[in-house]
N, C-alpha and C positions, 0 to 999 in steps of 0.2 A: 470408483471401478473398483473399489477394498471388493471382498466376496465377502470375507469371514467372519462379521460379524456378527450375524442370521445365523441360527441353529436350526433344526428339526425341533428340535427337546430346548424348550427357554427355559431359564432358568432365574429363577427371582430368588433375591437374597435382601433378605428382612432381619434388620436390628429386633433382639427379640429382646425382651426386660425376664431378669431373674424370676422371680414372679411367675409370668410366663413360661417359663423355659422346665420352673421346675412344674409345671403346673402339665408342660405336653410331655415332661418324663417320665412323670407320674403315668398319665395316659399310655403311652409306648407301654412302659412294663406292665401295666394289668393287657394292654392288645398280646403284648409278646408272650404275659404268661397264660392268659386264655385258649391261642392258638399255634405258641409255638413257632410263628413266621414272626416280622418285620426287625427290623434298624436295633441293634444295642441300644447300653448307653452312652459307650467309649464311640460310637458312630454320629450320634447325637452331641456330644461333647465337640467332638473335631470337624463337625459342621461349624460348630458356633465360632470354632476357634477359626475357623477357613474366613469366616463369613465378615468377620473381623479380623484377617487381616486383608480383603478384599475391600471393606470398608473404610482401612486407614491410605492405603494407597489406590485406589476406582480408576485412575487416569489409564489407560492403551496407549503410550506413540505408538507411531511410524515411521515417517520417513521423517522426522525430525530428529531420531535419533542420528543419522547418520546431516542431519541441513544444521545439525547445533555445531559449530567448532568448536567447544569444549570437548566433543562425545567423543574425540577420534580412538580415546583409550577404552569407553564403552561399547564403539562397535568391534573393535577389535577381540575385546572379550567375547561378544557375543558370536562371530566368525570363531571361536576358540569351542564356545557351543554348541556349535553346531558341527564343525570337524568331530568332536570328540562324540558324537550319537551318531553319524556319518558312520566312521571308524567301528562304533562297537555294532553298527547293522552287518556291516560288512566281512568283521568276525565272525560274526554269525551265522551267517549266508553263504562262507566259507566253511564253515561246519559241520553245514548242512548239505553243506557238496551243491549249493544253489547258487545259481550264475543273478549276481547282482545288476543291475542296469536302472544306471540314476539318466530320467528322463527330465529336463527343464521346460516347465511346460506352466507359462500364461501368458495373459493379454496383453501385460504394463509392457510393452516392447512398440517399437515403432515410435506413431507419433505420441501413444500413451505412455510410455517408457513415464518409468518413476525412479526417484533416488535409490528404493531398491531393488531394483532388477539391471540397476545403470553401475549399480558396483557387489549387489552379490551375484551376480549371475556368471562374473571372469572368476570371482572367488570358487565358486560352486566347481566351473573346468579345471585350476588348477587343483583343486582340492581331490577331487574325481582322479585326476591324470595322475598325482602321488603317489595315490592308494594303488593302481591298479585299475581302474574301476572303469568300464564300457558306460560312456557320455554321451547322451543326446541333446542338441539346443534345439526345440520344438518354437522357444519364442520369435527365430529368426524367420522362420517356415509361417508362422502366423504375424507375422509385421507384412509380407506378401500380400498377405491378403486382407478385404475387407474387413476389419476385427466389428464394426458396428451388425454385416451378415453373419456373423460365428458365434455373437453374441444378444442374449436378450435383450442385456443393456447394458452400455460400459458401465453403466454407475457400478450398476453389483460385479459383473464378470460373469454372467454365468452363462452357461454354453448355452445356444438356440438348436433347437435340430441337425439345422446347415452344421454348427457349427460341430458337434457330437461326429456325425458325419467325415467330417473331417479332419478328428483327435482317434476315428479310430483308422484313418487310413495312413494318419504319420504313426502311431502303433503298431497296423499292422507290418510296416513297414519295415520296423525294426523288431519283432518276433519273429519273423519269414528267416531272419537270419540267424536263431537260434532251436533251426527241429531241431535237431542232433541233439539236442543243450538234454541230463538227464540226469537225477539225485538217484543217487541209494540209498536214502536215507530214510526209514521206516519208522512207526513210532502207532505199538500195539497201543488198541484200543484201550486198553486201561490207565493209559498216559494222557489221551485225548483231554480238554479242557470239554466244558458242558458247549461254546462256543468259541468260534474262530475269530473273530470281528467282536467288533464292541455298538454294533447296533441294538436295538430291543428288537430279541427275535420273533417270527410269527406277523411284523406289522405287513398288513393290506390293506391301505387307509386313505384316502384324500390328503393331503396334506395343505397348507395352509400358513403355514410361518412366512410366506413370504407376501402377505399379503392379500388383493384379489386377486393373486395370479398361482389358483393350488393345483400340487401331480400327483400322477398315482406315484404312492411310495408300498413297493414292496423287500421283504427281506426276510429270507428264508429260516427256520429254526437253530442255523448254525450265527443269526448275527449277523449275515454279508447281506449289502446290497444284489440280489442274487434272486433268480424266478425260481429255484430247485437246489434239493437239500447237497451236501458232495459225499460221493459214494465209495467203502473202502473197502476191499487193499482198488489205488484209483487202477486204471484201465488208460489213460489216456495222460500226456503231458501237460502239466499243470504251471499257467501262470498266472501267480500271485502281484495284485497291482496294489498299492499303497498309496496314499496320497492324500489332502483333502476334501475342497469342496471341486477341487478339477476334475476327480475323480469322483465323488458322491453326485455329483452333477445334481443340485434338485433344481427343482420347475421345471422336471423334465421328465413323463412316465421313466417307468423301465425299463420299455422295449424299446424305448429311443437312446439311451445313454451310452456311451461308446464301449463300451466292456459286452452291452448286449448284441449291442452289431455287431464286433468282433465272438461273440459266440455264436453269434449265428453264421460267420464265416467259414468260423470253422468250429464245426462238429466233431472233430477229431484230437481238440483241446479242449483245457478245462480254464476259461478264464475268471479268476477271483477279483469279485472288488472289493478290497476290503477300505474303501478310502470311509473320510467322516469328515464332517467340515472341523474348522476349522483347529485341525491338528497341525502338526509341525514337525521337525526332523525328532525332538523326542519319545514323541508320540508313536512313529511310524516306527520307531528303533523297539520300542517297551512291548509295543499292542503285537510286531512279530514274535519277542524273546516269549510273550505270557503266551498268545494264541495261534496267530497267524502261521509260526512257523511250519503245525502241526496237521495242516494239510498237503505235508508233505509237495514241497513247491520243486518245480525242476528251475524258472526264473522270476526269478526277484524285481519288481520295477519298481521304481517308489518315483513319484512325480512331484519332482519340488520346483520353488523358484527365489530367489533374495529375499523376497518375504517372511519364508520361515524361519530365515540368521535373525530378520526381528522380532519376529514373534518366540525367540529366545528371555526376552527381559521379562523381568518377575511376574508385573502386574498381568502380560496373557498368559504365563504359563498359572500363576493359582485361580485363574478364571477357564483357563479351558484345558489345562492340562488331565494326560486320563489316570496321571498317579495320585498315590492318594499321599500327599506329602502337599505340605507351607511353604512355599522358597522367601525365604529369605534376600534382601536386597542386598548384593554387594558392595563394594567402598562406590564402584565409580556409577551402580546402577541409580542411588541411591543421593548421586548427588545430582546426578542426570537429573532426577527426578526432581526435588529440591529446587534445582535448579529454572525449571520447564517450566513447573507451576509454580515455582513461589511458594510452597511449604515451608513452614512455618514449625 
């Protein structure tokens, strides 16, 4: 059922001896001196520290965080992390005069429900309601359908072509309620970053990151899973969609993903796919604040689910977070990790 384990870019972590590290640093310094390009020594040192942190705590728990009787304090802590990140996103979108909409999007519903969704979705509803954020629970709609038809495999939980059409239909009914929503926020070109998304720009290739099921990935020059670049000054209502695999949609060619379907249906709108596998709420927020807000969205849709709460756990953050930092465990996280994995 989990679909956040694999990514389009596979990162391998290795222990590096001091001798090899010094040799590697010398080689990179030489390369930088010759070309003016490449990673700095501080980048290399940070990555090595990051690798050591991952090696020290390599396990990434999921539903065990809820299932363990002793972890109620930890789950409460992770919910607070999630709520804080969502509130920061709300403050940022309000500042930009954009309408924030939260959409719960997961196949972990109905007979496929997991503790993450059972406990997480009600919390997300209460949190958004308290913040005054518009909320739509598509998990209920998905539960009314045959999940095996909406996904290519229920194990990975990635959308099938039929599933992508279904999701496009649901999102279509939501965005149609906000046709008059406009933001007055504009940014001069000199303030805009080189990219608005986190994908490697200008990709146009077959991806094999899901084994024997390749798919065609196209990424525009601005780091977004789109077939065209955004142009400014904008002339259309702009809808920015943030999320992880549910939005990125691995195993589907660009033309079949939900955002592409929406774009063809609404040529008068700009539908932006800023999804990245393995991202969670703090990633959506930092991506928006650092890059995506410069697309000047009128509407920001963040697709989330109960799993995003669990994925605030420090080992998940150390491996997949887009932030350039090392996450040290809180007291509750460390106690839970040591108990669960019998780490001495």
